[in-house]
C-alpha positions as CSV (number, residue, x, y, z in Angstrom):
1,X,-14.4,3.0,17.8
2,X,-16.6,5.8,18.9
3,X,-15.2,9.3,18.7
4,X,-15.7,11.8,21.5
5,X,-18.6,13.3,19.5
6,X,-20.4,9.9,19.4
7,X,-19.9,9.1,15.7
8,X,-19.0,5.4,15.3
9,X,-16.1,5.0,12.9
10,X,-13.3,2.7,12.0
11,X,-9.8,3.4,13.1
12,X,-7.7,2.8,10.0
13,X,-4.5,0.8,10.3
14,X,-1.3,2.5,9.3
15,X,-1.8,3.2,5.5
16,X,0.0,0.9,3.1
17,X,1.9,2.3,0.2
18,X,-0.1,3.7,-2.6
19,X,-0.4,1.5,-5.7
20,X,2.2,1.9,-8.4
21,X,1.3,4.6,-11.0
22,X,-0.2,3.1,-14.1
23,X,1.9,2.5,-17.2
24,X,0.8,1.9,-20.8
25,X,-0.2,-1.7,-21.2
26,X,-1.6,-2.1,-17.7
27,X,-4.8,-4.1,-17.4
28,X,-8.2,-2.5,-16.4
29,X,-11.0,-4.6,-15.0
30,X,-14.6,-3.4,-15.1
31,X,-16.8,-3.8,-12.0
32,X,-20.6,-3.6,-12.1
33,X,-21.2,-3.2,-8.4
34,X,-24.3,-1.0,-8.4
35,X,-27.3,-0.5,-10.6
36,X,-27.9,-2.3,-13.9
37,X,-27.1,-0.8,-17.3
38,X,-29.8,-0.3,-19.9
39,X,-27.3,-0.2,-22.8
40,X,-23.5,-0.3,-23.5
41,X,-22.9,2.8,-25.6
42,X,-21.6,5.0,-22.8
43,X,-19.7,2.1,-21.3
44,X,-17.9,1.6,-24.6
45,X,-17.2,5.3,-24.9
46,X,-15.6,5.4,-21.5
47,X,-13.6,2.3,-22.2
48,X,-12.3,3.9,-25.4
49,X,-10.9,6.8,-23.3
50,X,-8.9,4.4,-21.2
51,X,-7.7,2.5,-24.3
52,X,-6.6,5.8,-25.7
53,X,-4.3,6.2,-22.7
54,X,-2.6,2.9,-23.7
55,X,-4.4,0.8,-21.1
56,X,-5.7,-2.7,-21.8
57,X,-9.4,-2.7,-20.9
58,X,-10.9,-6.1,-20.4
59,X,-14.5,-6.1,-21.6
60,X,-17.0,-7.0,-18.9
61,X,-18.3,-10.6,-19.6
62,X,-21.9,-9.6,-19.0
63,X,-22.3,-5.8,-19.2
64,X,-26.2,-6.0,-19.3
65,X,-26.4,-8.5,-16.3
66,X,-29.4,-7.7,-14.2
67,X,-31.1,-8.8,-11.0
68,X,-34.1,-6.5,-10.5
69,X,-32.6,-3.0,-10.6
70,X,-29.2,-4.2,-9.7
71,X,-26.4,-5.2,-12.0
72,X,-26.6,-8.8,-10.9
73,X,-27.1,-10.7,-7.6
74,X,-24.8,-9.9,-4.7
75,X,-22.4,-12.8,-5.4
76,X,-22.1,-11.8,-9.0
77,X,-21.4,-8.2,-8.3
78,X,-19.0,-9.2,-5.4
79,X,-17.1,-11.4,-7.9
80,X,-16.4,-8.3,-10.0
81,X,-14.4,-6.9,-7.1
82,X,-12.6,-10.0,-6.1
83,X,-8.8,-9.8,-6.1
84,X,-6.8,-11.7,-8.7
85,X,-5.6,-11.7,-12.2
86,X,-3.4,-8.7,-11.8
87,X,-5.5,-5.8,-12.9
88,X,-3.8,-2.5,-12.1
89,X,-7.1,-0.6,-12.1
90,X,-10.7,-1.7,-11.3
91,X,-13.1,0.8,-12.9
92,X,-16.7,0.8,-11.7
93,X,-19.2,0.9,-14.5
94,X,-22.0,3.0,-13.0
95,X,-23.5,4.3,-9.8
96,X,-27.2,4.1,-8.7
97,X,-27.5,1.8,-5.7
98,X,-26.3,-1.6,-4.5
99,X,-22.6,-1.3,-3.6
100,X,-23.3,-1.0,0.1
101,X,-25.0,-4.4,0.1
102,X,-21.7,-6.0,-0.7
103,X,-20.3,-4.8,2.6
104,X,-22.7,-7.0,4.6
105,X,-20.2,-9.8,4.2
106,X,-16.5,-9.5,4.4
107,X,-15.3,-8.0,1.1
108,X,-11.7,-8.4,0.0
109,X,-11.0,-5.2,-1.9
110,X,-9.2,-5.5,-5.3
111,X,-5.6,-4.5,-5.3
112,X,-4.3,-1.6,-7.3
113,X,-6.6,1.4,-8.0
114,X,-10.4,1.5,-7.6
115,X,-12.2,4.2,-9.6
116,X,-15.8,5.5,-9.2
117,X,-18.1,7.9,-7.4
118,X,-21.8,8.3,-6.4
119,X,-22.9,4.8,-5.1
120,X,-19.2,3.7,-5.2
121,X,-18.7,6.0,-2.2
122,X,-19.4,3.0,0.0
123,X,-16.6,1.0,-1.5
124,X,-14.1,3.8,-1.5
125,X,-14.8,4.7,2.1
126,X,-14.9,1.1,3.3
127,X,-11.5,0.7,1.6
128,X,-9.9,3.6,3.4
129,X,-11.6,2.6,6.7
130,X,-9.4,-0.5,6.5
131,X,-6.3,1.6,5.9
132,X,-6.2,0.6,2.2
133,X,-5.1,3.3,-0.3
134,X,-5.8,3.4,-4.1
135,X,-9.4,4.6,-4.0
136,X,-10.1,7.4,-6.6
137,X,-13.3,9.4,-6.4
138,X,-13.7,10.2,-10.0
139,X,-15.7,9.5,-13.2
140,X,-17.4,6.2,-13.7
141,X,-16.9,4.4,-17.0
142,X,-20.3,5.5,-18.2
143,X,-19.6,9.2,-17.4
144,X,-16.0,9.4,-18.4
145,X,-16.4,10.1,-22.1
146,X,-18.8,13.0,-21.3
147,X,-16.2,14.7,-19.0
148,X,-14.4,17.8,-20.4
149,X,-10.9,17.4,-21.6
150,X,-9.4,18.9,-18.4
151,X,-11.2,16.4,-16.2
152,X,-10.2,13.4,-18.3
153,X,-6.6,14.7,-18.3
154,X,-6.6,15.2,-14.5
155,X,-7.7,11.6,-14.0
156,X,-5.1,10.3,-16.4
157,X,-2.4,12.3,-14.6
158,X,-3.5,11.2,-11.2
159,X,-3.5,7.5,-12.2
160,X,-0.2,7.8,-14.1
161,X,1.7,9.4,-11.2
162,X,1.8,13.0,-12.5
163,X,1.0,16.1,-10.5
164,X,-2.4,17.7,-10.7
165,X,-3.5,21.3,-10.2
166,X,-5.4,22.5,-7.1
167,X,-9.1,22.9,-7.4
168,X,-10.7,26.3,-6.9
169,X,-13.8,27.0,-4.9
170,X,-15.7,29.8,-3.2
171,X,-14.7,30.6,0.4
172,X,-17.7,30.4,2.7
173,X,-15.8,30.4,6.0
174,X,-12.2,30.9,7.0
175,X,-12.8,29.3,10.3
176,X,-12.0,30.6,13.8
177,X,-8.5,29.2,13.9
178,X,-5.9,28.9,11.1
179,X,-7.5,29.5,7.7
180,X,-5.6,26.6,6.2
181,X,-6.4,23.0,7.2
182,X,-4.6,19.7,6.3
183,X,-5.7,16.2,6.8
184,X,-6.6,12.9,5.1
185,X,-9.1,13.6,2.2
186,X,-12.5,12.0,2.2
187,X,-14.7,12.6,-0.8
188,X,-18.1,11.2,-1.4
189,X,-21.8,11.4,-2.0
190,X,-23.7,12.8,1.0
191,X,-26.6,10.3,0.8
192,X,-24.4,7.3,0.5
193,X,-21.9,8.5,3.2
194,X,-24.7,9.3,5.6
195,X,-25.8,5.6,5.5
196,X,-22.3,4.6,6.6
197,X,-22.6,6.6,9.8
198,X,-22.5,4.2,12.8
199,X,-21.0,1.3,10.7
200,X,-17.5,-0.2,10.7
201,X,-17.1,1.2,7.1
202,X,-16.9,4.8,8.1
203,X,-13.3,6.0,8.1
204,X,-11.9,8.1,10.9
205,X,-13.3,11.6,10.6
206,X,-11.2,13.4,13.2
207,X,-8.9,15.8,11.4
208,X,-10.2,14.9,7.9
209,X,-10.8,17.2,5.0
210,X,-14.3,16.2,3.8
211,X,-15.7,17.0,0.4
212,X,-19.4,16.1,-0.2
213,X,-21.6,16.2,-3.3
214,X,-25.1,15.0,-4.1
215,X,-27.8,14.9,-6.8
216,X,-31.6,15.1,-6.9
217,X,-32.2,15.6,-3.2
218,X,-34.5,18.3,-2.0
219,X,-33.1,21.0,0.4
220,X,-35.0,19.6,3.4
221,X,-33.5,16.1,2.8
222,X,-30.0,17.7,2.5
223,X,-30.7,19.4,5.8
224,X,-32.0,16.3,7.4
225,X,-28.8,14.4,6.5
226,X,-26.4,17.1,7.7
227,X,-28.4,17.4,10.9
228,X,-27.8,13.7,11.4
229,X,-24.1,14.2,10.9
230,X,-24.2,17.0,13.5
231,X,-26.2,14.9,16.0
232,X,-23.7,12.1,15.6
233,X,-20.8,14.5,16.3
234,X,-19.4,13.8,12.9
235,X,-19.1,17.3,11.3
236,X,-17.6,18.6,14.6
237,X,-14.6,16.4,14.2
238,X,-13.5,17.7,10.8
239,X,-10.5,19.9,10.0
240,X,-12.3,21.4,7.0
241,X,-15.2,20.8,4.7
242,X,-15.8,21.3,1.0
243,X,-18.9,21.2,-1.1
244,X,-19.0,20.0,-4.7
245,X,-22.0,20.2,-6.9
246,X,-25.5,19.5,-5.6
247,X,-27.2,19.0,-9.0
248,X,-31.0,19.1,-9.0
249,X,-31.1,19.8,-5.3
250,X,-33.2,23.0,-5.5
251,X,-37.0,22.8,-6.1
252,X,-37.8,26.4,-6.7
253,X,-38.4,26.2,-10.5
254,X,-41.8,27.7,-10.9
255,X,-41.8,28.2,-14.6
256,X,-44.8,27.2,-16.6
257,X,-44.0,23.8,-18.3
258,X,-46.1,24.6,-21.4
259,X,-44.1,27.8,-21.9
260,X,-47.1,30.0,-21.5
261,X,-47.0,33.4,-19.9
262,X,-47.3,33.2,-16.1
263,X,-49.9,35.6,-14.8
264,X,-49.0,38.0,-12.0
265,X,-51.0,36.2,-9.4
266,X,-49.1,33.0,-10.1
267,X,-45.8,34.8,-9.9
268,X,-46.8,36.2,-6.6
269,X,-47.7,32.8,-5.3
270,X,-44.4,31.4,-6.5
271,X,-42.5,34.1,-4.7
272,X,-44.5,33.5,-1.5
273,X,-43.7,29.7,-1.7
274,X,-40.0,30.5,-2.2
275,X,-40.0,32.6,0.9
276,X,-41.3,29.7,2.8
277,X,-38.5,27.4,1.8
278,X,-34.7,27.2,2.0
279,X,-32.5,26.8,-1.0
280,X,-29.8,24.1,-1.1
281,X,-27.1,26.7,-0.7
282,X,-28.9,28.2,2.3
283,X,-29.0,24.8,3.9
284,X,-25.3,24.0,3.2
285,X,-24.2,27.4,4.5
286,X,-26.3,27.3,7.7
287,X,-25.4,23.7,8.6
288,X,-21.7,24.4,8.3
289,X,-21.4,28.0,9.4
290,X,-20.8,27.4,13.1
291,X,-18.3,24.6,12.9
292,X,-15.4,27.0,13.2
293,X,-13.5,25.3,10.4
294,X,-12.6,26.4,6.8
295,X,-15.5,25.8,4.4
296,X,-15.1,25.9,0.6
297,X,-18.0,25.5,-1.8
298,X,-18.5,25.2,-5.6
299,X,-15.7,22.6,-6.0
300,X,-15.9,20.8,-9.4
301,X,-16.8,17.5,-7.9
302,X,-20.0,15.6,-8.4
303,X,-22.7,14.6,-10.9
304,X,-22.1,17.4,-13.4
305,X,-19.5,17.1,-16.2
306,X,-16.3,18.4,-14.8
307,X,-16.0,15.8,-11.9
308,X,-12.5,16.3,-10.8
309,X,-10.7,13.1,-9.7
310,X,-9.5,13.1,-6.1
311,X,-7.7,10.3,-4.2
312,X,-9.5,9.1,-1.0
313,X,-7.1,9.1,2.0
314,X,-4.4,11.2,0.4
315,X,-3.3,14.2,2.5
316,X,-5.0,17.4,1.3
317,X,-4.8,21.0,2.1
318,X,-7.9,23.3,2.1
319,X,-6.7,26.9,1.9
320,X,-9.5,29.3,2.8
321,X,-7.3,32.3,2.2
322,X,-6.8,31.4,-1.5
323,X,-9.9,29.3,-2.0
324,X,-8.0,26.2,-3.1
325,X,-8.1,22.5,-2.4
326,X,-4.8,20.8,-3.2
327,X,-3.0,17.5,-2.6
328,X,0.0,17.4,-0.3
329,X,2.9,15.3,-1.6
330,X,3.9,12.5,-1.4
331,X,0.5,10.8,-1.6
332,X,-0.2,9.5,-4.1
333,X,3.4,9.2,-5.0
334,X,4.8,10.5,-8.4
335,X,6.2,8.1,-11.0
336,X,9.8,7.3,-10.0
């Protein structure tokens, strides 16, 4: 359907029940849906974390599979996500690019839980657009072992049906109405999510709490994408917005690469260039300041270690009085 602001989006069917919380002995299947791996060391380290939780991780039959820069041809990567064989958790191996290609043909999403972030945003959002729960925006198998202990424990608790703590951020705006907003939670990579605008794989945005992150994008590109969201009437539909980390999204490092002393004239030129640009923070602030909704920044979500797991589609509360993002029970449900 098309919202009043003009952003085409899917109208999710009434959400199904959340998957059952994991238990020791549950099976984990690995999915290589995006870019190819160059080695298996980080994959094995991430698998070891899940094994340490008592889960039965099934090794990927061809972890170094490759088709160009992708982790296999589309049919091969699609097969990694096909339902069947009773895996309680499908854990995506890495991000990069390629998952959105799998949405060109009808994709039957795997049952149970689906874990990943970055390029996996397209799969998580397409899942929720169909009214399917169980998507977790959280560490990939190749990043899980590098996560700090608190982040690993948060993911474990979320998957095993245990409560998780709210996430703290910096309040940028309390909004013009109530300073606390609730709605279905959408979490994703800005670049990947932007390329879902106007497709059937974009979940309903009206009343949503949106959390965005990105990596390696210059400020003008961040601004261009957010302007596209505004022109599509997408940001204007939200109940609240949060920003995670935007790693490597500032281009104002003017230090001398050889470590030599920078002469005064070079410093002056660098300062002048900085005055002619916007920082990533300036762009994020300016593009969200007039929305009239609560805005929280600096959330521990994204491509830096400390990527807090969040369930896509769960009801969330963004409290701009306290600077907290929390999940609202009963979704996902606790262990009975």
